[in-house]
C-alpha positions in Angstrom: 0.0 0.0 0.0 1.4 3.4 -0.9 2.0 6.0 1.8 1.9 9.7 1.4 5.2 11.0 0.0 6.9 13.2 2.6 9.1 14.8 -0.1 8.9 18.5 -0.9 5.6 19.7 -2.4 5.5 20.1 -6.1 3.7 23.4 -6.0 1.1 25.6 -4.2 -2.3 24.4 -2.9 -4.0 26.8 -5.3 -2.7 24.8 -8.3 -3.4 21.2 -9.0 -3.7 18.3 -11.5 -7.0 17.3 -12.9 -6.6 13.6 -13.9 -8.8 11.2 -15.7 -7.9 7.6 -16.5 -8.3 6.2 -20.0 -9.0 2.7 -18.6 -11.8 2.1 -16.1 -9.3 2.3 -13.2 -5.6 3.0 -13.0 -3.0 3.6 -10.3 0.0 5.9 -10.6 2.0 8.0 -8.2 0.2 6.6 -5.1 -3.3 7.5 -6.4 -6.1 5.7 -8.0 -7.8 7.3 -11.0 -11.0 6.4 -12.9 -13.1 7.8 -15.8 -14.3 10.5 -13.4 -11.9 13.5 -13.1 -9.9 13.7 -9.8 -8.2 17.0 -8.8 -5.1 16.8 -6.6 -3.5 20.0 -5.2 0.2 20.2 -6.2 0.9 20.8 -2.5 0.0 17.1 -1.9 2.3 15.7 -4.6 6.1 15.4 -4.9 7.9 16.4 -8.1 8.4 12.6 -8.7 4.7 11.9 -8.4 3.9 14.8 -10.8 6.3 13.4 -13.3 4.8 9.8 -13.0 1.3 11.1 -13.4 1.9 13.6 -16.2 4.0 11.3 -18.4 1.7 8.2 -18.2 -0.2 7.7 -21.5 -3.0 6.0 -19.6 -3.9 9.3 -17.9 -5.3 12.6 -19.3 -3.9 15.4 -17.2 -4.7 19.1 -17.0 -3.0 21.7 -14.7 -5.8 23.7 -13.1 -6.4 26.5 -10.6 -8.0 25.5 -7.3 -10.1 27.8 -5.2 -8.8 28.2 -1.7 -11.2 26.8 1.0 -13.7 29.4 2.3 -13.0 30.7 5.8 -15.5 29.7 8.4 
């Protein structure tokens, strides 16, 4: 089972990767992806994970802006 990578964050929490798998289900970089888009903040990924995810031909990846959480 993959554990959260403790390496340096690949970017800010306001930027992320929106990832969709071409097959029904696919694992890469410690995450499971499906046909439904999943957005992961760059602050939760290492540079190594970003490279693994963005270079895999089984995944469709877009870099996106993420709205910061609303303050209570």
